[in-house]
N, C-alpha and C positions, 0 to 999 in steps of 0.2 A: 339842580346838583349834578354834577358829571361824574361819570365812571372811567377810572384811569384803565387803559388796556382793553383787550378783546376778550370776549368771553371763550373760556377754555372747556370742553366737555370733560365730564367726570370719568373715572376708571370703568364705571358700568355702561357706557355708551356702546350701543350695538354697531359693530363693524361688519359691513355686508361685502361679499367678494364681488369683484368686477365680472360682468358678463363677458363670456368668451365664445358665444356661439358664432358660427360661420367660419372659423379659421380652418376646421377640418371637414372633409367631405364624406367621410365615412367611419364606421365602427372599427375598420382595420387600422386606420391611420391614429384613431384615438387610443387604440391599444399600443401604437408604436411610440408613445410617450411624447407626442406632439411632433415628431420629426417627419416632414413631408417630402417624400422622394422628388427627384428632379422631374420624372415623367409626368407627375400629376400637376405641374405648374402650368403646362401650355393648355391643357384642358381647363384649368381654372381661369386662365387669362381670358379664353374664349368665352366663358360664361359670363365673365365680368365686363362685357362690352358696353359701351355707352348706349344711351337710348336712341341716338341718332344712328349709331352703328348697327344695332339691332334691327331698326326699321329698315335700314338700307339692305341688310342680309335677308329680310323676309321679302322684300320687293324683288331681289334678284332670284330667290328661289321661285317665287310665283311667276317671274316672267320666264325662267327656265321651262317650268312645267307647261306654260301656255305655248311656248315655241315648239316643244316636243309634241303637243296635240295637234299643232298646225302642220308641222312637218309630216307627221302620220297621215294626216287628212290629205295633204298635197301629194304624197308619194302613192297613196292608193289610187289606181286607175290611171297613173301618169305614165310617161315614157320610161322612167326608171324603176317603177314599182309594178307589181302585178296587176292584172286587169281587175276591176271591181266586180266580184263575183256576185251576182244576183241570182237567188234561187226563187222561182215563181211557184208558190204552193197553192193549189186549188182546194178551197175549203168546202166547196158545195159541188155536188154532182152535175148541177145545171150551170155552174159559173162558165162565163164566156171567155174561155181561154184563148181561142183563135184571134178574137177581136182584140184582146189585150195584146198579144205578140205582133200583130199586124201594126197596131198604133205605135208600138215601141220601137218598130222597124222603120217607120216613116219619118225619121228625123230629117231636117234639112242638112245638107253637106255632110251626111253621114255614110259610112261604108258598112254594109252588112255582110258578115261571112257566116254562112250556114255550116254548122257541124256535120260530119259524115256519118256520126253515130245514129243508132235508132232513137236516141232520147229526144231528138229534135230541138236541140239547143241552137243559139246563134251568138255571135260576138258583134258588137256594135262599136265601131270606132269614130270618133268625132276629132279630127285634127284641128278644127276651128277652136273648140273647147279644151283641146289638148287632154281629152279623157277617152278612156276605153272601158267598156263593160262586156262581161260575158253573162248571158242569161241561161239558165237551165231550168226546165220545167219538171215539177214532181206533183203527183196526185196525192191527195190525203190518203187513199186507200192503200198505196204502197208505203207501208210504215218503215222498212229498212231503208228504202231510197230516200224518204224524207229526212231520217234521223241522221243517214250519212252524209247528205248534202249540207244539213244544218251544222254539221261538225265543222265544215270547213268554208262556210258562206260568210261573206262580209255583210250582206243584207238579205233578208227575206221580204219577199213581196207577196202579201197574202191577197188573194182574189176572192171577194166575198159576192153572194148573190144579192141583188138590189132589194130582194123582198124578205128573205129568211136569214141573210147573213151567212151562217154555216150549218151543215146538217149534223147528224150524229157522228158520222165518220170524221168530219172537220173537228168537232169537239174532242173526239179521242186523240186526233193528232195534235191539237193545241195542247192538251194535257201532257202529252209525252214531250213536246218541244219545250214548255215550260220547265219541266222537270229536268230535261237534260241541260238546259241552259240556252237561252234566246239571245242571238246577236242583234244588231240593229234591224229594225223592221219598218214596213210601211203597209198601210191598208189601201187598197184600191177597189172601187165598185164600178165595174163596166156595165153598161146596159142600163136599163130602166127607163129609156126615152120612149118606149111604146106605151107606157102608163099614162092615164090622164094626170094633168098638173097637180090637182087636188090629191089624188093617190099617191103621186110621187113624192110629195112634201111629207105626208103621213108615213110612207115607208122609210124615207130617210130619217125622220125623227125616231121610228122605232128601231131602226139600225143603230142609230147613235146611242140610244138607251141600252141596246143589247151589248154593244162593244164596250160600254162604259166600265163593266165589271172586269172584263178579261184585260183590256187594254186603257187603263185610266190615262187620261190627258193625250189620248191619240188622235191623230187627225185623219178624216176619211177623205181620200182623194178620188173624185169622180174621173172616169177614164173613157170618155166619148169622143174627143177630138184630140187633134195633134198637139194644140196648144196646152191640153190638160196632160198630155204625155211628157211634154217638155217640162212642166213643173214638177211631175213625179221624178224624173230623171234628176232634176236639179236638187230636190229633196234628199234623194238617195246619196248624191254625191257630196252634200254639205253637212248632212246630219252627224251627230257625234257617234263615233263607233264604241260599241259595247264589247268588251273583252271577254272572253271564256278562258279561264286559267289553264286548263288541261291542254289547250291547243296554243297558247301564247308561248309556252316553254319547250315546244317541239316543233321541229320543222315538219310541214305537211304540204301536200299537193294534190289537186284533183286532176286525173288523167284528162289530157286533151286528146292525146292519140295513144294507141298501143299496138305493139307487133310481137307476135309469138314466135321464137325460133327453137323448134324441137331439138332435144338433146341428141347425143350420138347413141346413148344406150336404148333410150325409149322415146317414143313419139308423145307419150302422156306427160312427161316432164321436160321442161327446158327453160330458156332464159327469156323472160319478159322484158321487153323495152317500152318503158312507160314514159311519156313525155307531159311535161306540164310546168306550171309556175311555182317556184319555191315560196312559201309563205311562212309566217311565223318566227323562224329562227334559221340560222345558217345550217345547211345539210351537210354532214360529214359522211364521206364514202365508207368509212370503216365502220360506222354505226349500223345497227340492224333497222330494217323497216318493218311496219306492220301493215298488210293490205287487210282492211277492214272487212271482216267476215270471212278471211281465208287463212291468216296465220302470219307468223314471223319468218323473215327470209333475210339473206345477206345480199348485199350489193357489191358487184365486182367492178363496175365502171360508171363514170359520170361523164356524158358527152354535152356539148353546148351547140345545138343546131340553130338555125337563123330563127328569130322570132317571128312566128306565123301572125301575130296580132300586132304588127308595128304600126305606129300612128302614120307613117309614111309608107303605105302599101304599094305593092307592085300591080299596075293596073294591066290587066290582059287587052291586047290590041284587039281591035274590032268590037270590043264590047261596048254596047250602046249605053249612054247615060240617060236615065229618065227620073224626072223629079228630084234631080240633084242627089241621087242615090245610086251606089254601086253594089251589086250583089255578086260575090266571088264565092267560088267553092273553096273549102278548106284545103290548102295545099300540103297538109302534113302527113296524111296516111299513106299516100302512095305516089310520090313524084321523085324521079331521078335527080331534079334539080336541087333538092334539100340535102340529099344524101352527099353532094358534092363538097358542100360548105360545112360539114359537121366537123367539130373540133373535140378532141378528147381532152377534157379538164384535169380529170385525176382518175387513178386506179387504185384499188384496195391493196393495202399493205398487210400481207398474211400475219405478220408479227404483231400488228396493232388492231386487227380486225376482231370485232366482238364475236364470241362463239354462240352457236345456237343451243348449246346445252341447257336444258330447262330444269333438269332433275339430277340430284346426286344419285349415283349408282352405289347402293350400300354394299360393302363387303360382309357376307354372312360369317366369316371366320375372324372378323375385327372384334378385339377384346376377349378372344378365346384363348384361355391360358392353360387349359388342361389337355394333356394327350395321354391315351391309355399306356399304362406300363406293360413290360413283359408278363407280369404276373396276371394282370387283369386280361390280357389277349389269350393266355393259356387257359385262364379260368373259363372264359367264353367259350373256347373250342371244346373244353372238357363237357360243359353243360349242353352245347349242341350235339355231341355224340351220345350223352346219356338220354337226350330226348328222341333218339332215333327209335322207329318202330318198324316191325317186320310186316310186310304187305305182300300178298300173292298178286303177281303181276303176269301178263302175257310174255312170252319169250320175246327178246329183242327190245325191251322196254328201257329207256335211259333213266338215270337218276332224276332228271328234271320232270319227266313224264310221270314218274312214279310218285313224285310229291303231289301231283293232282288227283291222283286215285284215292277216294275216301272208302272208310270202312262202312260196314252196315250201321254201327252205332252212330257214326257222325252224319250218316245220311239222314237218320232220324231227327237229329237235332236241327239240320239245316232246312229240313223239309218245311217245319213250320214257318221259318222266316220267309220262304219263297212262296208260301201258299197264295198269299193275297197278290203278288205279282203274276202269278200264273193264272189265277182267276181272272184277272184284268185283262191279260192277253187272250185268253179263251174267249171271253165275252166280245172283245173286240173283233176276233176272227169270226165268232158265230155272227155278229151283226153285219160284218161286211160281206160274208157268204149270203145272208138272208137278203141284203139289199141288192147284192149282184143278181140273185135269182128273181127277185121281184122286178128288177129292171129288165132283165131279159125276157121274162114272161109277160111284162107289160108291152114291151116293144114289138114282139112278134105279131099279136093280132091287131095292134092298134096303128099300124103303118097307114092303113087305107082310111081309117076313120078319123084320123087326127085333124084338128083345124087350129087355126092361129086366133087367139084371143088377145085383147088389149086390156091389161089390169090397170085400174086407176091407182093413184097414189095413195088414196085412203085404205085400199085393201092390202097394202104391204104390211101384214101383221108382224113380220120379223123385225122390221125397222121400229115399229111401235114398241114392241116389246123391249128392244135394246134401250130405247129412250126411257122406258118404264124402269129398267134396271139401273140406269144413270140416276134417276129422281130417288131411288131408294138408297143407292150410295150416298147421295147428297144429303138425304134425311139422317142417315147414321152419322154423318160428319157433324151436322148441326146439333144432333143429340150429344155428341162427344164434346163439342166445344161448349154446349150449354152446361154439361156435368162438370167440366174443367173450371168453368166461371164459378159454379155453386159451391163445389168441393175441390179446391186447388190442391193438385198433386197427391190426392187421396187414393190409396189402392186397398183392395181387399186381400187380406192375408189368406195364402192358399191353403187348403185343408190336406190336399194330398201329398204335398211337398213340404219338408220342414223349413220355417222361415229362415233358419240360420244357413240353409242350403240355398234357397231362393234368393236371398239378399246378401250373400257372402262378399260381393264385391263393394257393398255399401259400408259406411263408417258413420258414427255419430260425431257431432260436434259440439263443444260447450257453448260457442257462440259463432254464428255464421259470419258475422262481420270481423271478428278479432282473431278467431282461431287460426294458427298457421296452416298452410298448404303448400308444399313444395311444388313449383311449376315444372321441375325436371323428373317428377316421380311417374313411373309406370307409363311412359310415353308409348304410343303404338309404333308400329314398323313403318306407317307412312311418314313419320317424322324424320326418318332417316333420309328421306328422298327430297326434303325441302331445304331451302336456304333460309338462314336468320341472320339479321345485322346484330352487331354488338352494340351499336347505338343508332337506330333508325333515323330519328330526328336529326342527329349530327350529320349523317350522310346525305340526307335530303337537303339541309341547309348548305352543306359544302357543294353539292350539284347546282343548285340554284344560284349560289354566288358565282360560280364559274360561268353560267349562263348570262347572268347580269353583266359580267366582265367582258362578255364577248370574246372568249378566249379560244374558241373552236375555229378551226379552218375548215373551208369547204365552199360550196355553193351559195351566194348570199340571196337574201330575199329579193324577190323580183326577177331573178334569172329564169330564162327558159332552157330547160335541161331535159336530158334523156337519161333515165336510170336503167342500168343493165341488173336486172333482179334474178338470182340464180335459183335454180331448182324449183320452179314454179310449176304447179299442175296446169294442164291445158284448160280445165274447167274455169279458171279465172278469166282467160281470155273469151271463153263461151259466153260467160255472164256479161261481160263487157260488150260484147256483139249484140246481145240481147237489149241494150239499152240501160243497164244497170250502171249506176255511178262507180267508178274505181277510184278509191280514197287510200292514199298512203299516209302514214305518220311514221316519223323516225323515233326510234326508242332511246330512251336515256340508258346509261349503264344500269345493269341487273334487272332491267324490266322484262326480260325474257324468261327470268327464273322463277320457279314455283315456291310459294309460301302461303302462309294462313292470312287471308284478308279479312277485315271486319269493317262492315258497312252500317252505318247508323241510317235506318230507314223509318218511315212512317206510312202507315197504310192509307192508300188513296181512298177519298170518300166514294168514288165510283164502284169500289169493290165492296160486295156484301157477302161472298161466299167464304165460308172457313177455310183457311189455308193451314195445313198442319206442318210442323217442322219435319225435315228429311223429305219433303216432296220435291219433285224436280221442277226447277224454275229456271227462267231464261234472264240472264243478267246483261244490261248494257252499261258497262263501267266505263266512262270516258270514251277512249276510242276502241275498246274491245267489246265483243259480245261472246257469251258462252252459256252453257248449261251446267247446272249443278244442284246438288240437294243440300241446302244449308240447315244450319242450327240457328234457332232463335234464342236470344238471352237478354236480360234486362240490361239497361244503359245506366250505370251507377259508378260513383267514384271510388268504390272499394276495389280489393284486389280479388275478390271472387264475385261471380255474376251468376245468378240463378236462371236455369234454362226455362224457356217458356215453350209449352207444347203447341201453341197457336199463335198466329200473328195477331196481336191485340189491336182493335180499332181506335183505343182511346190512348195509347202511349208509344213513344218511340222506342223501338227494339234495335238491337245489334245483331246483324245477320254475319255468321261465320263460315267461310268456304276455303277450300284449297283452289287457289287461283294464281296466275301470274303477278309478279310484283307490279304495282302501279304507285306512283309517288302522288300523294294528294297535293292540292285539292283535285277531285274528280267526282262528277255526279254519277248516280247509279240509278237505274231503273229496273224493276222487277216485273216480269211478266210471267204469265201462267198460260199454258197452250190448252186450248179447248180440245175436245175429241174430234171436232171437225177442222181444226188447223188454225183457228183464230188465235190471236195473242191478246189476252186481257191484261191491262195494267193494274197491278195489285197494290205496288208500293213504291215510293220515290224517296231519294235521300242522297247522301254523299259517302265517300270513302273515309272512314274513321282513322284506321291505323294499319299497319302491317305487323302483326305481333303473334307469333305462335305461343308465347307465354301467357296469353290472356286466359285465365281459368274459368271454364264454363262448369258449373255445378248442376247436376240433375238432383232434384229432391223428391224423395218419397215420404208419404205420411201414412203410417199405420194408425188406425183409430180403435179405440175400445170404449167400453160404457161402464160407469160405476154401478156396481151391483149391490153393495152395502157401504153405506157412508157413516164414518165416525167423526170425531172432532176435526183431526187433521189426517186421518187415515181413511182409506178406501180400498175396498176390494173390487178390482176392475176385471171384466171378462170380455171375450170376443177380439182381444188383440192377438193373442197366441192361442194354440190349441194343444201344446204339450209343455211339459214341465222343463225339457232341455232348452226350448227356445227362450222361455222367461229367463233362465240362468245365463244364456248367451248375450242376451240384450239388457242385462242388469246394470251395466255401468252407463247406459245412454239415459241422459235426462229426459223427463216426461213434461209436457205442457199441456194446458186445456184451452178450449176456444174462449172461455171466459177469463183467461189470464193468469191461472195458477200455474205454479212450477213444483215440480216434485221428482221423485226418483222411485225405482223398484226396491221394496224392501225384501220380499221372499215369495217364492212360488207357493200356491195353495193347491194341494191335490195334483192329479196327473193330467187335467184338461185344460190347462193354460190359464187358470185364474191366479191372480197375483195380489198381494198386499202392497199398496203403494202409500208413500208419505208425501204429503203436500204443504205448501207455505200457508194454507189457509183451508177453511171447510168448503168442500165442493157442493154444488148444486145438483139436484138429481137429473137435471136436464142437460147438464154439462157433458162435453166429450173429451176423452183422455187422447192425446195425440203423442206419436213418437216420430221424430225426424231422422231420416237416414240420408246420407248424401254420397255421391259418386261423381267423379269428374268424366265428362263425356268429350268426344272428339268428332269433328265431322268426317263424313265419309268421302273417300276418293272418288268422286263422280264427275270431276272436271270433264268436260266435252266441248271443244272449240266449234263444233260444227252446230249451227242453229238453223232449222229449216225455215224456208221463206213463209211469212204468214198468209193466210188467206184474207182478202179484204174484209175489214172489221165492220160489223153491224151491232146495233144495241143489244139485240136479243135474237137467239137462234131461230125462233119461231117466225122471225121476220123474212127469212130466207127459204125457198124451197129446199127439200132435203137433198135433191140431186146437185144442187150448186155448190154445197159445202162438203159433199162426199170426197174424201180423200182417195187418191189412187192406190 
């Protein structure tokens, strides 16, 4: 039986809406009632590429990145790029440095040019390979030289001992280099041929196991023959370059030669002519330069002398060729021939040149709106006349002299204040007189009977006592750190001073996390001297975008130039003559100005001594180093951050100081100077932000004990010691160590007992706490001068006392 017609659904059939996903790209366009603007269409068309087009686009991007890496690798050490800068770091005191340098110089068809500086570096030119290298030697004990050279080095060549690898100084040096940022590196092991074959294999296995932790997947290069040195050079030139972010965005150079021209006014300050190869970015003559360890300076002129390390060098006539190698002296420092060919590239424009101003000069009358009226001036004059007193003075005494003459009554009141000072002065004078008499009386009869004696080191009791005093101070610090861990932020309420006076700058908060705190409230006067960005991250992105677009004009990367640096002290040239490296970095805009810097650091495992907040530390931040006394605070995502009194070993902390602005990313190393001049690495980390509005809160905890406990009421004592203090702190909320919360109801008696109400019954062993808060700011202790460290050893007892004694 057939049915005529198709089936029709009834009136109750469910009708689903069609799916409209994918038509709009965002919530803003959904709110625009489906109307898509014209600008959004090209982006949508790009996103809707076909599968073949997407694959082709990815292939093009991959090819571009590969070509960029190859171009960078080819330009480094070539004719158009800067020489490949290799820093040779000796990680052991018995490492064979001379043999290493001799083997590196003994390349076939290579030209070796020795530097005239005291550092003992040399340049290696290989026209056949179209490569040029510059080798600079640094010992692990000279910490500043190693860190400064690693800032600008293309590769580091670590020289190991064939038996021990590295010693304690080498371990300390590696820790600092890893924290600062390690460029490309290679490990070389010269020597070891005098060992028996079996012991040689065992030593190599032991060394490979030792370096596995520090350098995973690193290859050891033996360095005993010319063939092995050729393999090492090939590895250095072909390995992938590792980038350090803080130097890739700034132009920098290592001084190849320097000349000091004294100024007209003084011989101590003048113009420093620094010659070297530009690296990193294009160098602008109007930007400031920072000489590492010496400060910020302006540049007046950039010259272009001939390249002293050209791959087609000028061969001096009459120089004999031996073993396909030519050794030529560096013609940069003192030849008239080079001065003739110098060309002036650019001169600084005073209207565009960056200023050296680092601080704001505050106007003390700024914001002052009151001026005394005529009535107030007259009233002050009348009160001054009313307070005049009649004093008998000698004839001819002026009014100014008469004001200093005191009456008998005033003498009595001031005498009590000056008694202590007079007693101290009298005691000092008496001791000095007695000592002089004793010396004179001893000298007169003892001239003929005196004899010379040699006193051994163990008999120097004064030095031994000094060391004992240091031990006692360290023990006290350990006790304070331990107490702070057991009872964080707890303080004893003073008995002699009212608590409302002692803690008058503190306030209570309902919630540390959610209660508001105005960042512009009660700022110190030092905040009038610093600079602050309206939007720091936006400024940073804008600067970095300009660098990526290569919009700056100046000396390009690879050029050999001479910078005329103005108003440089003569001490910079003296350190260069001593063999210290001279490293220059160009500054980005605003990087000479002072602000509040926040560093995120973690305590280094090698440091076990307690480090208090506001102790003077040495900072190595990017290309700068300076001294300052920082604050420590917790690293949280909230708007308020609690102050830490000690550097914690188990958590990352934020270190806050006044310092010149630096745009992150930048690494930071924190050192502490020992009494003998050594620098101990205590923490490492990176630059977090430049933010004066970051609120650091100091917390104080007052504690009391329940005396009588009722259901939800308790009588608490020992938190305060008078009735007025209880009334003053009545609005602040209480808490207990076992999690109860409450508030003060009323004081009881006159000795500080108080009745408190809690949200549950207290235990008799519980402790009642009251939290008080105050915003703290760092001290203005910035000092750009950092003394040179004494060569580092693991413990002070390993060195004789006279070797580490400071002058």
